C-alpha positions in Angstrom: -61.6 24.2 80.1 -58.4 24.7 82.1 -54.8 23.4 80.9 -51.8 22.6 83.0 -48.6 22.2 81.2 -45.5 20.1 82.4 -42.4 18.5 80.9 -41.2 15.4 82.2 -37.5 14.4 82.6 -37.4 12.5 79.2 -38.7 15.6 77.3 -42.5 14.6 77.2 -44.8 17.6 77.1 -48.0 16.8 79.1 -51.0 18.9 78.6 -53.7 18.1 81.2 -57.0 19.5 80.2 -59.9 19.6 82.8 -63.3 19.9 81.1 -66.5 20.9 82.9 -69.2 18.3 82.8 -71.5 21.0 81.4 -69.5 21.0 78.2 -69.5 17.3 78.1 -73.1 17.1 78.7 -73.8 19.6 75.8 -71.7 17.5 73.5 -73.4 14.4 74.6 -77.1 15.9 74.1 -75.9 17.0 70.6 -74.9 13.6 69.7 -78.0 12.2 71.2 -80.2 14.5 68.9 -78.4 13.6 65.8 -78.1 9.9 66.5 -81.9 9.5 67.5 -82.8 10.9 63.9 -81.2 7.9 62.4 -82.5 5.2 64.8 -84.9 2.7 63.0 -88.0 1.6 64.8 -90.1 -1.1 63.3 -93.2 0.4 61.6 -92.0 4.1 61.9 -90.2 5.8 59.2 -86.5 6.8 60.0 -86.2 10.1 61.7 -90.0 10.1 62.8 -89.9 7.8 65.8 -90.8 9.4 69.3 -87.9 10.6 70.9 -88.2 8.4 74.0 -88.6 5.4 72.0 -85.8 6.3 69.8 -83.6 7.4 72.9 -84.4 4.0 74.5 -82.6 2.2 71.6 -79.3 4.2 71.8 -76.0 2.6 73.1 -74.8 5.0 75.8 -71.3 3.6 75.3 -71.1 4.5 71.7 -72.5 7.8 72.4 -69.7 8.7 74.6 -67.2 7.3 72.1 -68.6 9.7 69.6 -68.5 12.6 72.0 -64.7 11.7 72.7 -64.2 11.7 68.9 -65.7 15.1 68.7 -64.2 16.6 71.9 -60.6 15.6 71.9 -59.3 17.3 68.6 -61.2 20.5 69.6 -59.8 20.4 73.3 -56.4 19.6 72.0 -56.3 22.5 69.7 -57.7 24.9 72.2 -54.9 23.7 74.7 -52.3 24.3 72.1 -53.6 27.8 71.5 -53.8 28.7 75.3 -50.3 27.4 76.1 -48.6 28.5 72.9 -46.7 25.2 72.5 -45.6 23.9 69.1 -46.0 20.1 69.1 -43.7 18.0 66.8 -46.0 14.9 66.6 -49.6 14.0 67.1 -50.4 13.4 70.9 -51.0 10.4 72.8 -54.3 10.6 74.6 -55.0 9.3 78.2 -58.4 9.7 79.8 -57.8 10.1 83.6 -61.5 10.8 84.6 -64.5 10.3 82.4 -67.4 9.6 84.6 -70.8 10.8 84.3 -71.7 14.1 86.2 -68.0 14.7 86.8 -65.6 17.2 85.1 -63.4 15.1 82.7 -59.5 15.1 82.9 -57.7 14.3 79.7 -53.9 14.3 79.3 -52.3 14.7 75.8 -48.6 13.8 75.6 -46.5 15.0 72.9 -43.2 16.9 72.5 -41.8 20.1 71.4 -38.4 21.0 69.3 -35.7 20.3 72.0 -33.0 22.9 72.7 -30.0 22.4 70.4 -26.5 23.5 70.9 -24.1 23.6 67.9 -20.4 24.2 68.2 -18.0 25.5 65.7 -19.5 23.6 62.7 -17.5 25.6 60.2 -14.3 24.3 61.9 -15.3 20.8 62.2 -16.4 20.6 58.6 -13.3 22.5 57.4 -11.1 20.0 59.1 -12.7 17.3 56.8 -11.2 18.9 53.7 -8.6 16.5 52.1 -9.5 13.5 54.1 -9.0 11.2 51.2 -6.7 8.2 50.6 -3.9 9.6 48.2 -1.8 7.4 46.2 1.8 8.4 45.6 2.2 9.5 42.0 -1.2 11.0 41.9 -1.5 14.8 41.7 -2.6 16.2 44.8 -5.7 18.4 44.5 -8.4 19.4 46.8 -11.5 17.4 46.9 -14.9 17.7 48.6 -15.4 15.4 51.4 -18.1 12.7 51.1 -21.6 13.4 52.6 -20.9 10.9 55.4 -17.8 12.7 56.5 -19.5 16.1 56.5 -22.4 14.9 58.5 -20.3 13.0 60.9 -18.3 16.3 61.5 -21.4 18.1 62.1 -22.6 15.4 64.4 -19.6 15.7 66.6 -20.5 19.2 67.6 -24.2 19.0 68.1 -25.7 18.6 71.5 -29.4 17.7 72.0 -31.6 15.8 74.3 -34.1 14.1 72.0 -37.5 13.6 73.7 -38.2 9.9 74.3 -41.7 10.2 72.5 -40.1 11.6 69.4 -37.6 8.7 69.2 -40.4 6.1 69.7 -42.2 8.0 66.7 -39.3 7.7 64.5 -38.8 3.9 65.5 -42.4 3.1 64.7 -42.1 4.9 61.4 -39.1 2.7 60.5 -40.8 -0.5 61.7 -43.9 0.3 59.5 -41.4 0.6 56.6 -39.8 -2.7 57.4 -43.2 -4.3 57.6 -44.3 -2.9 54.2 -40.9 -4.0 52.7 -41.1 -7.5 53.9 -44.7 -7.8 52.6 -43.4 -6.7 49.2 -40.8 -9.5 49.3 -43.6 -11.9 50.2 -42.3 -12.6 53.8 -43.4 -12.0 57.3 -41.3 -9.9 59.7 -40.5 -13.0 61.6 -39.1 -14.8 58.3 -37.1 -11.6 57.4 -35.7 -11.4 60.8 -34.7 -15.1 60.9 -33.0 -14.8 57.3 -30.8 -11.8 58.6 -30.0 -13.4 61.9 -31.6 -10.6 63.8 -34.3 -10.5 66.6 -37.1 -8.1 67.1 -35.3 -6.6 70.0 -32.0 -6.1 68.2 -33.9 -4.3 65.2 -35.7 -2.1 67.6 -32.3 -1.2 69.3 -30.8 -0.6 65.8 -33.6 1.6 64.9 -33.5 3.5 68.1 -29.8 4.5 67.4 -30.6 5.4 63.9 -33.6 7.6 64.9 -31.2 9.3 67.3 -28.7 10.1 64.8 -31.3 11.1 62.1 -33.2 13.5 64.5 -29.9 14.9 65.9 -28.7 15.8 62.4 -32.2 17.1 61.4 -32.1 19.5 64.5 -28.5 20.4 64.0 -29.1 21.2 60.3 -32.1 23.5 61.3 -29.7 25.3 63.8 -27.1 25.8 61.1 -29.7 27.0 58.6 -31.3 29.6 61.2 -27.8 30.9 61.8 -26.8 31.1 58.2 -30.2 32.6 57.1 -30.7 29.8 54.7 -34.3 30.0 53.1 -36.3 28.4 50.6 -38.3 30.3 48.2 -41.7 29.8 46.4 -39.6 29.4 43.2 -37.6 26.7 44.7 -40.7 24.7 45.6 -42.3 25.5 42.3 -39.2 24.0 40.4 -39.6 20.6 42.3 -43.4 20.7 41.6 -42.6 21.0 38.0 -40.8 17.8 37.9 -44.1 15.9 38.5 -44.8 13.4 35.6 -48.5 13.4 36.1 -51.2 15.8 37.3 -52.0 13.6 40.3 -48.2 13.6 41.3 -48.2 17.3 40.9 -51.3 17.8 43.2 -49.7 15.7 45.8 -46.7 17.8 45.6 -48.6 20.8 46.0 -50.3 19.6 49.2 -46.9 19.0 50.5 -45.3 22.4 50.0 -44.3 22.7 53.7 -42.8 19.4 53.7 -40.8 20.0 50.5 -39.6 23.4 51.9 -38.3 21.7 54.9 -36.3 19.0 52.7 -35.1 21.8 50.2 -33.8 23.7 53.2 -32.0 20.9 54.8 -30.3 20.1 51.3 -29.4 23.8 50.9 -27.7 23.6 54.3 -25.9 20.4 53.4 -24.6 22.2 50.2 -23.6 25.3 52.3 -21.5 22.9 54.6 -19.9 21.1 51.6 -18.9 24.4 50.3 -16.9 25.4 53.5 
């Protein structure tokens, strides 16, 4: 297999994989052998039917579908290793060429962490100190700014071009949450939107802006954490895991240690900014 790597103007990473027909044929033959063992022929015990008779009963379209299900994850993993890219999200797959007796061409579209530029965050956050309404007669004392004030200050010094695919991924996650929430309320999405005076397009636009802000802050906080060498230890994660109320919940947290580490690191970074 050969791999060509390109990045589009909107930040989409494209991995174009060319797979020799011989590799496809080998996978196809393997699937056929496995499938014929399961074919049922009247009067013949399963797995004992003559190969030609069993083969004639196979649906070639379904065989190729199985070939794709097997090949694509393997090809994509090999493409990542060859190119050294670090995808942030699962790929969108497109078959450009998938004809019999021809090399196959498959495109995997994903995105990597974009380049992030963070300005003088210490100054920006430091200038938020004391931004609180003060009533005459009250004793003046230094107070910590609200979280939103700190995050807005950080946001003002972050420059990053978020890949379009990543924004769409986050918007779809938010829309999925909305669907779940409306179901819990016993409403359809259409009923919920009507009750709030919004349209599907206005919600998508709203979520796109929300996604851009959330992702920009996440990348900005990661950059600050890198600069300040803010780390999360195993003990930090273990402390969270120990808060689990049931064995099932604890096992679930254990499986998500990497995700927990990212959340804890983000929180540590926010705490650091709050202390400036």
